N, C-alpha and C positions, 0 to 999 in steps of 0.2 A: 314337791319332793323335799323331804327333811334330811338334814345331815347331822350326824352325831357330833356333839361338842364335848363328849367325854374325853378326859385325858388318856393318852396312850399308856401312861404309867402313873399310878397313884399310890403313894406310900403313906399309911396312916398309923401313927402311934406304934411304930414297929420296933421290935428288938431283934437285932441280928446276932445269931449265936453259932458257934462252931465248937464241937466236942465239949458241949456243956458249959462253955465260957462265953460270956457276953462280950461281943465285939463292939457293937454300936447300940445305943438305946435312944428312945423317943425320936425316932426318925420320921419326918414328915416332909414330903415334897411331891410335886407333880411334874410331869413332862407332857407337853401338848403335842398334837399332831404337827409334824414338820419342824419341831424345835431342835436346836443343836445345843447340847449341854456338856461342858467339861466336868469331870469328877477328878479332884486333886486331893493330895494329902501325902504325908510322909509314908515311907515303907512301913508296913505293919499297922497302918491307921484304920484298916478295914475296907479299903476300896474293893479288893478282889472278892472278899466275903460278901459284900453288898451286891456286886454284879452276879456272883454265883447264885445268890438267893433269887435274883430276878429271872434266871433261866432254869430255876428249880434244881440246881446242883447242890445247894445247901437248903435244908428244910426250914420253912418258916414256922416258928412256934408261937410267937406273940405278935399281935397287931394284925394289920391287913395290908396286902399288896395286891393291887389289881393291875394286870398288864396284858395288853392286847386282847382284852375281853375275858381273861381268866382270873379267877381269885386264887392266889397261891395258898391261902389258908385252907381252901376246900379242894384243891386240885388233887386228882388221883394219879397214881404213877402211870397208868395207862394213857392219861391225857397229856403227859409231858411232851411226847413227840409232836402233838398237835400245837402246843404252845410254841415249840421251837421252830415250827414252820412259819410262824407269824413274826418271829424275831430272828435277826441274823446275829451270829456270835463270831467275833474276830479276836483271835488269840495272839499274844505276843510271840509265842513259840511255834506258830504256824500250824502244827499238828496235821501236816499233809502226809499221805501214805507214800513212803519213799520208793516202793516197788511198783508204783503205777504212774502212768503219764498224767499230765494235767487233765486231759479229757476224761481219763478213767477215774481220777479223783472226783471230778464233778459229777460224772455219771453215777458213781457209787452213792453219792448223796441224794441225787434225784430218785434213784430206784428205792433207796431206803425210806424216802418220804412219799412213796406211792405212785411215782411216774412209771409207766410201763410201755409207752409208745416210743419206739426207738427213734423215729423221725422227729418227734417233738422234743425228745431228750437232746438229740444232736443240735436242733435249732436253738434250744434254750441255752446250751453250752456256748454255742457260737455267739449268741446275743450278749451273755455276761462277759465273755472274754473280750469282745469288741468294746464293751462299756468300760472295762478297766485297762484297755490299751494293750491287750495280749493276743490279738487275733491270730498271730502266727506262731504261738507257743503251745498249742494244744497237744502236740505230739511229744513235747519235751517232758523229761522227768524232773522232779523237784531239784535234784542235785545238779542239774544242768542250768539252773536259773540263779540269778543273783538274789540277794536278800530282798531287795525292793520288788523284784518280779514275783518271788514267792509270796510276799505280803499281798500283792495284787491278786494272786490266785486265791488267797484266803478271803479277800474281799469279794471276789467273784463267787466263791462258794457260798458266802453269806447272803448274796443277792439272788441266789437261784430261785427261791420260792417267793420272791417279791415281798420281803418283810416290810412291816410298817415301822419297825424300830430296829436299828443296828446298835448292838452293845459291843464296844471295842475296848479291850483291856490292854493298855500300853501298846497300841499298834505300831508306834514308831520307835519303841524303846531300843530295838536292836539295829537301827538303821542310822547311817550317817546323815548329817543335816540336809544335804541336797536331796537325797533320796526321800527323807522324811517329809520334806516340803512337797515333793511330787505326790506322795501318798495323801498329804493333807489337802492338796488341791482336788484330788479325786474324791475325798470325803465331802468337800464343799459342793462338788457337782452332784453327788448323790443326795445330799441334803437339799440342795436347790430344786431337785426334782420331786421333793415332797416327803422323803424318808426321814424320820426323826433319828437322831444320833445321840447316844450317851457314850462319851469317850473318857476313859481314865487315862491320865497322862502325868508325867513328871516334867514334861517339856515346857518350861516357862516361856520360851520363845514362840511356841506354837500359839498359845492363847493370847500372846501379845500381838502377833502378826495377824491372827484370825480370831478377832474378839467375838465372844459369845457369852452366854450365861455360864457362871461357874458355881459349882457347889463343892464344899470341902469337908473331908473327913478329918476331924480334929478332936482330941480328948474324948473319944467315945461318942461323939455327936456328928451329925451331918448339918453343916451350916451353909447358908447362902452367902456368897461373897460378892462384893461390889466390883463389877467388871471394869469400872472406870479407874479403880485404884489398884494397879497391878502390883505395887509394892506389898500390899496386904495379901497377895496370893502366893507369895514365895512358899515353896514346899521343901 
């Protein structure tokens, strides 16, 4: 039996653009299966534009990005939902449906991505809520949860279709340090189970406490940073 050694994400000579303006140029890097990578950089440096390109929210015009088996240069609009089933997206602002319970938020996503067996939907929701430590919160509405609990729901939502890559945009940005640390421990568990993670963050303490590879958006480029020299990583 042969196993693929292809990177989960490969970015080659790519130019990231929004509204006709170049945000990042000559972008080249790869992320391998099971890798954990921090994406850092000052506000406005292009982190979010880069991440949005990866889940096809920003169109790729120049270069090549291959992610989870898809070429973003060639991807059709009808194929984008299939791409997003293979990657999990975690937003800083949660984007939960406020008029639905946690269970209904998760059920909505499963049904939208092709699940139609109610018993399997119920079991999958129970599985992901257990994984993020919220087994007893399924009937709660988002407003009844703390910020940390809402972020755990967002992580559960991202895990529903067993993605090979999680893309997290400032997932601890709105949380106090103790809660952020708990979320980070959860990400570590997910990564240790084999899921690759690309996490944008401003939190210097996180990548100091949980060291991993770091790439940095700076001066219109994406640069590899030396994880051993944290003073060079200040954002």
